[in-house]
VEXTIKOL-845512 format. One line per 5 residues: number of its first residue (from 0); their letters; for each residue x, y, z of N, C-alpha, C, O. Coordinates in steps of 0.2 Angstrom, whole numbers, padded with zeros to 4 digits, always signed. Layout:
NUM = A = X:Y:Z:X:Y:Z:X:Y:Z:X:Y:Z ~ ...
# end
This chain:
0 = MAGEL = +0548:+0406:+0736:+0541:+0405:+0737:+0538:+0412:+0738:+0540:+0416:+0742 ~ +0532:+0413:+0734:+0529:+0419:+0735:+0525:+0420:+0741:+0522:+0415:+0744 ~ +0525:+0426:+0744:+0521:+0427:+0750:+0514:+0426:+0749:+0511:+0427:+0743 ~ +0510:+0425:+0755:+0503:+0424:+0754:+0499:+0428:+0760:+0502:+0428:+0766 ~ +0494:+0431:+0759:+0490:+0434:+0764:+0484:+0429:+0766:+0480:+0428:+0762
5 = HLFPC = +0483:+0427:+0772:+0478:+0422:+0774:+0473:+0426:+0779:+0475:+0429:+0784 ~ +0467:+0425:+0778:+0462:+0429:+0781:+0458:+0424:+0786:+0454:+0420:+0784 ~ +0460:+0425:+0793:+0458:+0420:+0797:+0452:+0423:+0802:+0452:+0429:+0803 ~ +0447:+0418:+0803:+0442:+0420:+0808:+0445:+0420:+0815:+0450:+0417:+0816 ~ +0441:+0423:+0820:+0442:+0423:+0827:+0436:+0423:+0830:+0431:+0424:+0827
10 = PIAEE = +0435:+0421:+0837:+0429:+0420:+0840:+0426:+0427:+0841:+0429:+0432:+0842 ~ +0419:+0427:+0841:+0415:+0433:+0843:+0412:+0432:+0850:+0408:+0436:+0852 ~ +0413:+0426:+0853:+0411:+0425:+0860:+0416:+0421:+0863:+0420:+0417:+0860 ~ +0416:+0421:+0870:+0421:+0417:+0874:+0419:+0410:+0873:+0413:+0408:+0873 ~ +0424:+0406:+0874:+0424:+0399:+0875:+0420:+0396:+0869:+0416:+0391:+0869
15 = TNHQF = +0422:+0398:+0863:+0419:+0395:+0857:+0424:+0392:+0852:+0423:+0392:+0846 ~ +0430:+0390:+0854:+0435:+0388:+0850:+0433:+0382:+0846:+0436:+0380:+0841 ~ +0428:+0378:+0849:+0426:+0372:+0846:+0423:+0373:+0839:+0422:+0369:+0835 ~ +0421:+0379:+0838:+0418:+0381:+0831:+0423:+0381:+0825:+0421:+0381:+0820 ~ +0429:+0381:+0827:+0435:+0381:+0822:+0437:+0374:+0820:+0439:+0370:+0824
20 = SDFVV = +0438:+0373:+0813:+0440:+0366:+0811:+0447:+0365:+0813:+0451:+0370:+0813 ~ +0450:+0359:+0813:+0457:+0358:+0814:+0461:+0361:+0808:+0466:+0363:+0809 ~ +0458:+0360:+0802:+0462:+0363:+0796:+0463:+0370:+0797:+0469:+0373:+0796 ~ +0458:+0374:+0799:+0459:+0382:+0800:+0464:+0383:+0806:+0468:+0387:+0805 ~ +0463:+0379:+0811:+0468:+0380:+0817:+0475:+0379:+0815:+0480:+0382:+0817
25 = NELKS = +0476:+0373:+0812:+0483:+0371:+0810:+0486:+0376:+0805:+0492:+0377:+0805 ~ +0482:+0379:+0800:+0484:+0384:+0796:+0486:+0390:+0799:+0492:+0393:+0798 ~ +0482:+0392:+0804:+0484:+0398:+0808:+0490:+0397:+0812:+0495:+0401:+0813 ~ +0491:+0391:+0815:+0497:+0389:+0819:+0504:+0389:+0815:+0509:+0390:+0817 ~ +0503:+0389:+0808:+0509:+0389:+0804:+0511:+0396:+0802:+0516:+0397:+0799
30 = CRYFI = +0507:+0401:+0805:+0509:+0408:+0803:+0514:+0411:+0809:+0513:+0409:+0815 ~ +0518:+0416:+0807:+0522:+0419:+0812:+0522:+0427:+0811:+0524:+0430:+0816 ~ +0518:+0429:+0806:+0517:+0436:+0805:+0510:+0438:+0805:+0506:+0434:+0802 ~ +0508:+0443:+0809:+0501:+0445:+0809:+0500:+0452:+0809:+0503:+0456:+0811 ~ +0494:+0453:+0805:+0491:+0460:+0805:+0484:+0459:+0809:+0480:+0455:+0807
35 = TERAR = +0483:+0464:+0814:+0477:+0463:+0818:+0475:+0469:+0820:+0478:+0474:+0820 ~ +0468:+0470:+0822:+0465:+0476:+0825:+0468:+0477:+0832:+0470:+0483:+0833 ~ +0468:+0472:+0836:+0471:+0473:+0843:+0475:+0467:+0844:+0473:+0461:+0845 ~ +0482:+0469:+0846:+0487:+0464:+0847:+0485:+0460:+0853:+0486:+0454:+0854 ~ +0482:+0463:+0858:+0480:+0460:+0865:+0475:+0454:+0863:+0476:+0448:+0866
40 = TTRRW = +0470:+0456:+0859:+0465:+0451:+0858:+0468:+0445:+0854:+0467:+0439:+0855 ~ +0472:+0446:+0849:+0475:+0441:+0845:+0480:+0437:+0850:+0480:+0430:+0849 ~ +0484:+0440:+0854:+0488:+0435:+0858:+0484:+0431:+0863:+0486:+0425:+0864 ~ +0479:+0433:+0865:+0474:+0429:+0869:+0471:+0423:+0866:+0471:+0418:+0868 ~ +0469:+0425:+0859:+0466:+0420:+0855:+0471:+0414:+0853:+0470:+0408:+0854
45 = LSSLK = +0477:+0417:+0851:+0482:+0412:+0849:+0485:+0408:+0855:+0486:+0402:+0855 ~ +0485:+0411:+0861:+0487:+0407:+0867:+0482:+0402:+0869:+0484:+0396:+0871 ~ +0476:+0403:+0868:+0470:+0398:+0869:+0471:+0392:+0865:+0468:+0387:+0866 ~ +0474:+0393:+0859:+0475:+0387:+0854:+0481:+0383:+0856:+0483:+0378:+0852 ~ +0485:+0385:+0861:+0491:+0381:+0862:+0496:+0382:+0857:+0498:+0377:+0854
50 = FPVPI = +0498:+0388:+0855:+0502:+0389:+0849:+0509:+0386:+0850:+0511:+0385:+0855 ~ +0511:+0383:+0844:+0517:+0379:+0845:+0524:+0383:+0846:+0529:+0379:+0848 ~ +0524:+0389:+0846:+0530:+0393:+0848:+0527:+0398:+0853:+0522:+0400:+0853 ~ +0532:+0401:+0857:+0530:+0406:+0862:+0527:+0412:+0858:+0529:+0414:+0853 ~ +0521:+0415:+0861:+0518:+0420:+0858:+0522:+0426:+0857:+0522:+0430:+0852
55 = QELVI = +0527:+0427:+0862:+0531:+0433:+0862:+0536:+0433:+0856:+0539:+0438:+0854 ~ +0537:+0427:+0853:+0541:+0426:+0847:+0538:+0428:+0840:+0541:+0429:+0835 ~ +0531:+0429:+0840:+0527:+0431:+0835:+0528:+0438:+0833:+0529:+0442:+0838 ~ +0527:+0440:+0827:+0527:+0447:+0825:+0520:+0449:+0823:+0517:+0447:+0819 ~ +0518:+0453:+0828:+0511:+0456:+0827:+0510:+0463:+0827:+0513:+0467:+0831
60 = EEMDK = +0508:+0465:+0821:+0507:+0473:+0820:+0500:+0474:+0820:+0495:+0471:+0817 ~ +0498:+0480:+0824:+0491:+0482:+0824:+0489:+0487:+0818:+0494:+0490:+0816 ~ +0483:+0486:+0816:+0481:+0491:+0811:+0481:+0498:+0814:+0479:+0499:+0819 ~ +0483:+0503:+0810:+0483:+0510:+0812:+0478:+0513:+0807:+0479:+0514:+0801 ~ +0472:+0515:+0810:+0467:+0518:+0807:+0469:+0525:+0804:+0466:+0528:+0799
65 = NSPGV = +0473:+0528:+0808:+0476:+0535:+0806:+0481:+0535:+0801:+0481:+0539:+0796 ~ +0485:+0530:+0801:+0490:+0529:+0796:+0491:+0522:+0793:+0496:+0519:+0794 ~ +0485:+0520:+0789:+0485:+0513:+0787:+0491:+0511:+0782:+0493:+0505:+0781 ~ +0493:+0516:+0778:+0498:+0515:+0774:+0505:+0512:+0776:+0508:+0508:+0773 ~ +0506:+0514:+0783:+0512:+0511:+0786:+0512:+0504:+0786:+0517:+0501:+0785
70 = HRNQL = +0507:+0501:+0789:+0507:+0494:+0790:+0505:+0490:+0783:+0506:+0484:+0783 ~ +0502:+0494:+0778:+0501:+0491:+0772:+0508:+0490:+0769:+0509:+0484:+0766 ~ +0512:+0494:+0770:+0519:+0494:+0767:+0523:+0488:+0771:+0527:+0484:+0768 ~ +0522:+0487:+0777:+0525:+0482:+0781:+0522:+0475:+0778:+0526:+0470:+0777 ~ +0516:+0475:+0777:+0513:+0469:+0774:+0516:+0467:+0768:+0518:+0461:+0767
75 = LAWLK = +0517:+0472:+0763:+0520:+0471:+0757:+0527:+0468:+0757:+0529:+0464:+0753 ~ +0530:+0471:+0762:+0537:+0469:+0763:+0538:+0462:+0765:+0542:+0458:+0763 ~ +0533:+0460:+0770:+0533:+0453:+0772:+0532:+0448:+0766:+0535:+0443:+0765 ~ +0527:+0450:+0762:+0525:+0446:+0756:+0530:+0445:+0751:+0531:+0440:+0748 ~ +0534:+0451:+0750:+0539:+0451:+0746:+0545:+0446:+0748:+0548:+0443:+0744
80 = EGKKV = +0545:+0445:+0755:+0550:+0441:+0757:+0548:+0433:+0757:+0551:+0429:+0759 ~ +0542:+0432:+0755:+0539:+0426:+0755:+0536:+0423:+0761:+0535:+0417:+0762 ~ +0534:+0428:+0765:+0531:+0426:+0772:+0523:+0424:+0771:+0520:+0427:+0766 ~ +0521:+0420:+0775:+0514:+0418:+0776:+0511:+0423:+0781:+0512:+0422:+0787 ~ +0507:+0428:+0779:+0505:+0433:+0784:+0497:+0431:+0786:+0493:+0430:+0781
85 = ALLSE = +0496:+0432:+0792:+0489:+0431:+0794:+0485:+0438:+0796:+0489:+0442:+0799 ~ +0479:+0439:+0793:+0475:+0444:+0795:+0470:+0442:+0799:+0466:+0438:+0798 ~ +0469:+0446:+0805:+0463:+0444:+0810:+0460:+0450:+0812:+0462:+0456:+0811 ~ +0453:+0449:+0813:+0449:+0455:+0814:+0445:+0454:+0821:+0443:+0449:+0823 ~ +0443:+0460:+0824:+0439:+0460:+0830:+0432:+0458:+0828:+0428:+0456:+0832
90 = AGTPC = +0430:+0459:+0821:+0423:+0457:+0819:+0422:+0450:+0818:+0416:+0448:+0817 ~ +0427:+0445:+0819:+0426:+0438:+0818:+0428:+0436:+0812:+0433:+0432:+0811 ~ +0426:+0439:+0806:+0428:+0437:+0800:+0431:+0444:+0797:+0428:+0449:+0796 ~ +0437:+0443:+0794:+0441:+0449:+0792:+0437:+0452:+0786:+0434:+0448:+0782 ~ +0437:+0458:+0785:+0435:+0462:+0780:+0427:+0463:+0779:+0425:+0467:+0775
95 = IADPG = +0424:+0460:+0783:+0416:+0461:+0784:+0415:+0465:+0790:+0415:+0463:+0795 ~ +0413:+0471:+0788:+0412:+0476:+0794:+0418:+0478:+0798:+0418:+0479:+0804 ~ +0424:+0478:+0794:+0430:+0479:+0797:+0435:+0482:+0792:+0434:+0481:+0786 ~ +0440:+0486:+0794:+0444:+0489:+0789:+0450:+0484:+0786:+0454:+0487:+0782 ~ +0449:+0478:+0787:+0454:+0473:+0784:+0455:+0473:+0776:+0460:+0472:+0774
100 = NLYVM = +0449:+0476:+0773:+0449:+0476:+0766:+0455:+0480:+0763:+0457:+0479:+0757 ~ +0457:+0485:+0767:+0463:+0489:+0764:+0469:+0485:+0763:+0473:+0487:+0759 ~ +0470:+0481:+0768:+0476:+0477:+0767:+0476:+0471:+0762:+0480:+0470:+0758 ~ +0470:+0469:+0761:+0468:+0464:+0756:+0469:+0467:+0749:+0472:+0464:+0744 ~ +0467:+0473:+0748:+0467:+0477:+0742:+0475:+0478:+0740:+0477:+0478:+0734
105 = AAQSA = +0479:+0479:+0745:+0486:+0480:+0744:+0489:+0474:+0742:+0493:+0474:+0737 ~ +0487:+0468:+0745:+0490:+0462:+0742:+0487:+0460:+0735:+0491:+0458:+0731 ~ +0481:+0461:+0734:+0478:+0460:+0727:+0481:+0464:+0722:+0483:+0462:+0717 ~ +0482:+0471:+0724:+0485:+0475:+0719:+0492:+0473:+0717:+0495:+0475:+0711 ~ +0496:+0470:+0722:+0503:+0468:+0720:+0503:+0461:+0718:+0508:+0458:+0717
110 = SYKVV = +0497:+0458:+0717:+0496:+0451:+0714:+0499:+0445:+0718:+0501:+0440:+0716 ~ +0498:+0446:+0725:+0499:+0441:+0730:+0493:+0437:+0731:+0487:+0439:+0730 ~ +0494:+0431:+0733:+0488:+0426:+0734:+0485:+0428:+0740:+0488:+0429:+0745 ~ +0478:+0428:+0740:+0474:+0429:+0746:+0470:+0423:+0748:+0466:+0421:+0743 ~ +0470:+0421:+0754:+0467:+0415:+0756:+0462:+0416:+0761:+0464:+0417:+0767
115 = PYVGP = +0455:+0415:+0760:+0450:+0416:+0765:+0448:+0410:+0769:+0448:+0405:+0765 ~ +0446:+0410:+0775:+0444:+0404:+0779:+0437:+0406:+0782:+0436:+0411:+0783 ~ +0433:+0400:+0782:+0427:+0401:+0785:+0427:+0402:+0793:+0431:+0399:+0796 ~ +0423:+0407:+0795:+0422:+0408:+0802:+0416:+0412:+0804:+0412:+0414:+0800 ~ +0415:+0413:+0810:+0409:+0416:+0813:+0409:+0424:+0811:+0414:+0427:+0811
120 = NSLIL = +0403:+0426:+0809:+0402:+0433:+0808:+0395:+0435:+0810:+0390:+0432:+0808 ~ +0395:+0440:+0815:+0388:+0441:+0818:+0383:+0444:+0813:+0377:+0442:+0814 ~ +0385:+0447:+0808:+0380:+0450:+0803:+0377:+0444:+0799:+0371:+0444:+0799 ~ +0381:+0440:+0797:+0378:+0434:+0793:+0374:+0429:+0797:+0369:+0427:+0795 ~ +0376:+0428:+0803:+0373:+0424:+0808:+0366:+0427:+0810:+0361:+0423:+0810
125 = ALMAS = +0366:+0433:+0811:+0360:+0437:+0813:+0355:+0436:+0807:+0349:+0435:+0808 ~ +0357:+0437:+0801:+0353:+0437:+0795:+0350:+0430:+0794:+0344:+0429:+0792 ~ +0355:+0425:+0795:+0352:+0418:+0794:+0347:+0416:+0799:+0342:+0413:+0797 ~ +0347:+0419:+0805:+0342:+0417:+0810:+0336:+0421:+0810:+0331:+0420:+0814 ~ +0336:+0427:+0807:+0331:+0432:+0807:+0325:+0430:+0804:+0319:+0432:+0806
130 = GLNGQ = +0325:+0426:+0798:+0319:+0425:+0794:+0318:+0430:+0789:+0313:+0429:+0785 ~ +0322:+0435:+0789:+0321:+0441:+0784:+0325:+0439:+0777:+0329:+0434:+0777 ~ +0324:+0443:+0772:+0327:+0441:+0766:+0334:+0441:+0766:+0338:+0446:+0767 ~ +0337:+0435:+0764:+0344:+0434:+0764:+0347:+0435:+0757:+0353:+0434:+0756 ~ +0342:+0436:+0752:+0345:+0437:+0745:+0346:+0444:+0743:+0350:+0445:+0738
135 = QFSFH = +0343:+0448:+0746:+0344:+0456:+0745:+0345:+0459:+0752:+0340:+0459:+0756 ~ +0351:+0461:+0754:+0352:+0465:+0760:+0358:+0470:+0760:+0362:+0469:+0755 ~ +0358:+0474:+0764:+0363:+0480:+0764:+0365:+0481:+0772:+0361:+0480:+0776 ~ +0372:+0482:+0773:+0374:+0483:+0779:+0376:+0491:+0779:+0380:+0493:+0775 ~ +0375:+0494:+0785:+0376:+0501:+0785:+0381:+0504:+0790:+0381:+0510:+0792
140 = GYLPI = +0384:+0499:+0794:+0388:+0501:+0799:+0384:+0504:+0805:+0380:+0501:+0807 ~ +0386:+0510:+0807:+0383:+0514:+0812:+0378:+0519:+0809:+0380:+0522:+0804 ~ +0372:+0520:+0812:+0368:+0525:+0809:+0369:+0532:+0813:+0373:+0532:+0818 ~ +0367:+0537:+0810:+0368:+0544:+0814:+0366:+0544:+0821:+0361:+0540:+0823 ~ +0370:+0548:+0825:+0368:+0549:+0832:+0363:+0554:+0833:+0358:+0552:+0838
145 = KDEAL = +0363:+0559:+0830:+0358:+0565:+0832:+0351:+0562:+0830:+0350:+0559:+0825 ~ +0346:+0565:+0834:+0339:+0562:+0833:+0336:+0563:+0826:+0333:+0559:+0823 ~ +0337:+0569:+0823:+0334:+0571:+0817:+0337:+0567:+0811:+0334:+0564:+0807 ~ +0344:+0567:+0812:+0347:+0563:+0806:+0346:+0555:+0807:+0345:+0552:+0802 ~ +0345:+0553:+0813:+0343:+0546:+0814:+0336:+0544:+0811:+0335:+0539:+0808
150 = KKKLS = +0331:+0549:+0813:+0325:+0548:+0810:+0324:+0548:+0803:+0321:+0544:+0800 ~ +0328:+0552:+0800:+0328:+0553:+0792:+0331:+0546:+0789:+0329:+0544:+0784 ~ +0337:+0544:+0793:+0340:+0538:+0790:+0335:+0532:+0791:+0335:+0528:+0786 ~ +0332:+0531:+0796:+0327:+0526:+0797:+0322:+0526:+0792:+0319:+0521:+0790 ~ +0319:+0532:+0790:+0314:+0533:+0785:+0317:+0530:+0778:+0313:+0527:+0775
155 = QLEKR = +0323:+0532:+0777:+0326:+0529:+0771:+0327:+0522:+0771:+0326:+0518:+0766 ~ +0329:+0519:+0776:+0329:+0511:+0777:+0323:+0508:+0776:+0322:+0503:+0773 ~ +0318:+0511:+0779:+0311:+0508:+0779:+0308:+0508:+0771:+0305:+0503:+0769 ~ +0310:+0513:+0768:+0308:+0514:+0761:+0311:+0508:+0757:+0308:+0505:+0752 ~ +0318:+0507:+0758:+0321:+0501:+0754:+0318:+0495:+0756:+0318:+0490:+0752
160 = VVQQK = +0316:+0494:+0762:+0313:+0488:+0764:+0306:+0487:+0761:+0305:+0481:+0758 ~ +0302:+0492:+0761:+0296:+0491:+0758:+0296:+0491:+0750:+0293:+0487:+0747 ~ +0300:+0495:+0747:+0300:+0496:+0740:+0304:+0490:+0736:+0303:+0488:+0731 ~ +0310:+0488:+0740:+0314:+0484:+0736:+0315:+0477:+0740:+0318:+0472:+0738 ~ +0311:+0476:+0745:+0311:+0470:+0749:+0318:+0468:+0752:+0320:+0462:+0752
165 = ETQIW = +0322:+0473:+0753:+0329:+0472:+0755:+0330:+0473:+0762:+0328:+0478:+0765 ~ +0333:+0468:+0765:+0334:+0468:+0772:+0340:+0473:+0774:+0345:+0473:+0771 ~ +0339:+0477:+0779:+0343:+0482:+0781:+0346:+0480:+0788:+0343:+0479:+0792 ~ +0353:+0481:+0788:+0357:+0478:+0794:+0362:+0484:+0796:+0365:+0487:+0792 ~ +0362:+0484:+0803:+0367:+0489:+0806:+0368:+0487:+0813:+0365:+0483:+0816
170 = IETPY = +0373:+0491:+0816:+0375:+0489:+0823:+0375:+0496:+0826:+0374:+0501:+0823 ~ +0376:+0496:+0833:+0376:+0502:+0837:+0381:+0501:+0843:+0382:+0495:+0845 ~ +0384:+0506:+0845:+0388:+0506:+0851:+0383:+0504:+0857:+0378:+0506:+0858 ~ +0385:+0498:+0861:+0381:+0495:+0866:+0377:+0500:+0870:+0371:+0499:+0872 ~ +0381:+0505:+0873:+0377:+0510:+0878:+0372:+0514:+0874:+0368:+0517:+0878
175 = RNDRM = +0371:+0514:+0868:+0366:+0517:+0864:+0360:+0512:+0861:+0356:+0515:+0858 ~ +0361:+0506:+0863:+0356:+0501:+0860:+0349:+0503:+0862:+0345:+0503:+0857 ~ +0347:+0504:+0868:+0340:+0506:+0870:+0338:+0512:+0867:+0332:+0512:+0865 ~ +0342:+0517:+0866:+0340:+0523:+0863:+0338:+0522:+0855:+0333:+0524:+0853 ~ +0342:+0517:+0852:+0341:+0515:+0845:+0334:+0512:+0845:+0330:+0513:+0840
180 = FKSIL = +0333:+0507:+0849:+0327:+0503:+0849:+0321:+0507:+0850:+0316:+0506:+0846 ~ +0321:+0512:+0854:+0316:+0517:+0855:+0314:+0521:+0849:+0309:+0522:+0847 ~ +0320:+0523:+0846:+0319:+0527:+0840:+0316:+0523:+0834:+0312:+0525:+0830 ~ +0318:+0517:+0834:+0315:+0512:+0829:+0307:+0511:+0830:+0303:+0512:+0825 ~ +0306:+0510:+0836:+0299:+0509:+0838:+0294:+0515:+0836:+0289:+0515:+0834
185 = KNVNP = +0297:+0521:+0837:+0294:+0527:+0836:+0293:+0529:+0829:+0288:+0532:+0827 ~ +0298:+0528:+0825:+0299:+0530:+0818:+0297:+0526:+0812:+0297:+0528:+0807 ~ +0297:+0519:+0814:+0297:+0514:+0808:+0289:+0512:+0808:+0286:+0511:+0813 ~ +0287:+0511:+0802:+0280:+0508:+0801:+0279:+0502:+0805:+0283:+0497:+0805 ~ +0273:+0501:+0808:+0272:+0495:+0812:+0272:+0489:+0809:+0272:+0483:+0812
190 = SVSLC = +0271:+0489:+0802:+0270:+0483:+0798:+0277:+0480:+0796:+0277:+0474:+0794 ~ +0282:+0483:+0797:+0289:+0481:+0796:+0292:+0477:+0801:+0290:+0478:+0807 ~ +0296:+0472:+0800:+0299:+0467:+0805:+0305:+0470:+0807:+0309:+0472:+0803 ~ +0307:+0469:+0814:+0313:+0471:+0817:+0316:+0464:+0820:+0312:+0461:+0824 ~ +0322:+0463:+0818:+0326:+0458:+0822:+0331:+0461:+0827:+0335:+0465:+0824
195 = LATEI = +0331:+0459:+0833:+0336:+0460:+0838:+0340:+0454:+0839:+0338:+0449:+0841 ~ +0347:+0454:+0837:+0351:+0449:+0838:+0357:+0451:+0842:+0361:+0455:+0841 ~ +0356:+0448:+0849:+0361:+0450:+0854:+0366:+0445:+0856:+0364:+0439:+0856 ~ +0372:+0446:+0857:+0377:+0442:+0860:+0377:+0435:+0856:+0377:+0430:+0859 ~ +0378:+0436:+0850:+0378:+0430:+0845:+0384:+0426:+0847:+0389:+0428:+0848
200 = NGKEE = +0382:+0419:+0847:+0387:+0414:+0849:+0389:+0414:+0856:+0392:+0409:+0859 ~ +0386:+0419:+0860:+0388:+0419:+0867:+0383:+0415:+0872:+0378:+0413:+0869 ~ +0384:+0415:+0878:+0379:+0411:+0883:+0373:+0415:+0883:+0368:+0412:+0885 ~ +0372:+0422:+0882:+0366:+0425:+0882:+0363:+0427:+0876:+0360:+0432:+0875 ~ +0365:+0423:+0871:+0362:+0424:+0864:+0355:+0424:+0864:+0351:+0420:+0867
205 = SIRTK = +0352:+0429:+0860:+0345:+0430:+0859:+0344:+0433:+0852:+0347:+0439:+0850 ~ +0340:+0430:+0848:+0339:+0432:+0841:+0331:+0432:+0840:+0329:+0426:+0839 ~ +0328:+0437:+0840:+0321:+0438:+0840:+0318:+0442:+0834:+0321:+0448:+0834 ~ +0314:+0440:+0830:+0311:+0444:+0825:+0303:+0445:+0826:+0300:+0440:+0827 ~ +0301:+0451:+0826:+0294:+0453:+0827:+0292:+0459:+0823:+0296:+0463:+0821
210 = KIADW = +0286:+0460:+0822:+0283:+0466:+0818:+0284:+0472:+0823:+0284:+0471:+0829 ~ +0286:+0478:+0821:+0286:+0484:+0825:+0280:+0484:+0830:+0281:+0486:+0835 ~ +0274:+0483:+0827:+0268:+0483:+0831:+0269:+0479:+0837:+0266:+0481:+0842 ~ +0271:+0473:+0836:+0272:+0468:+0842:+0277:+0470:+0847:+0277:+0469:+0853 ~ +0283:+0473:+0844:+0288:+0475:+0848:+0286:+0481:+0853:+0288:+0481:+0859
215 = RNKSI = +0281:+0485:+0850:+0279:+0491:+0854:+0275:+0488:+0860:+0274:+0492:+0865 ~ +0272:+0482:+0860:+0268:+0479:+0866:+0273:+0476:+0871:+0270:+0473:+0876 ~ +0279:+0476:+0869:+0284:+0472:+0874:+0288:+0478:+0878:+0289:+0483:+0875 ~ +0289:+0476:+0884:+0293:+0481:+0888:+0300:+0477:+0889:+0301:+0473:+0894 ~ +0305:+0479:+0885:+0311:+0476:+0886:+0317:+0481:+0886:+0316:+0487:+0883
220 = EIGKK = +0322:+0479:+0888:+0328:+0483:+0888:+0334:+0479:+0885:+0335:+0473:+0888 ~ +0337:+0481:+0880:+0343:+0477:+0877:+0349:+0478:+0882:+0352:+0473:+0883 ~ +0350:+0484:+0885:+0356:+0485:+0889:+0362:+0485:+0885:+0362:+0486:+0878 ~ +0368:+0485:+0888:+0374:+0485:+0884:+0377:+0479:+0881:+0383:+0477:+0883 ~ +0373:+0476:+0878:+0374:+0469:+0874:+0376:+0471:+0867:+0373:+0475:+0864
225 = NTVFL = +0381:+0467:+0864:+0383:+0467:+0857:+0376:+0465:+0853:+0374:+0460:+0854 ~ +0374:+0470:+0849:+0368:+0469:+0846:+0368:+0471:+0838:+0371:+0476:+0836 ~ +0365:+0467:+0834:+0364:+0468:+0827:+0357:+0469:+0826:+0352:+0466:+0828 ~ +0355:+0475:+0822:+0348:+0477:+0821:+0347:+0475:+0814:+0351:+0477:+0809 ~ +0341:+0472:+0812:+0339:+0471:+0805:+0332:+0473:+0804:+0327:+0471:+0808
230 = LGF = +0330:+0476:+0799:+0324:+0478:+0797:+0322:+0474:+0790:+0326:+0474:+0786 ~ +0316:+0472:+0790:+0314:+0468:+0784:+0307:+0466:+0784:+0303:+0469:+0788 ~ +0305:+0461:+0779:+0299:+0458:+0779:+0299:+0451:+0780:+0294:+0447:+0780
# end
């Protein structure tokens, strides 16, 4: 039997196991080999599903951002042995705004089957609920930290919004959320729309879209909440 790489979703908020179909959960429970960003998170997630074997008996390898080739080789060794390997991400959906694509490419290059499963992704959920253009959009990861570089980047994103009607999406380290918000209000044209999508799927979820001009009249603090920023029309 040829090995297979299965791309499983995981929760992006606590107490949301109900979002996963029985089919996805049962497929996950049939795996014994895992590639994951954080083993601790994976063990907690699997334990919450009442896994059919003791968690300590599972083989869980963490992705190594400094030496990804080591674990790509491990993945290929498992696949060569005919193993069904699960890939899980801290981002909710593997390979979207996370480094899992390196492992998928290794499997694809060696002609192994790759099986994706549907699950939550904060970027897509934010875009869905924003009211902004979902037919043309770009994700930029993290924007520059330094003020001048950030100002320049925001100007570039604004031009893409205005000229191409393309929604621009990015994230920020939570403790810099309010700094980012203030920079957007200061540097982006007031006619452009900004969506703040915070704590998606969580108990404090808030997804709001307003013109920059309207945001400027609001006195709010995002705080250290997980937030997706979207610019568009």
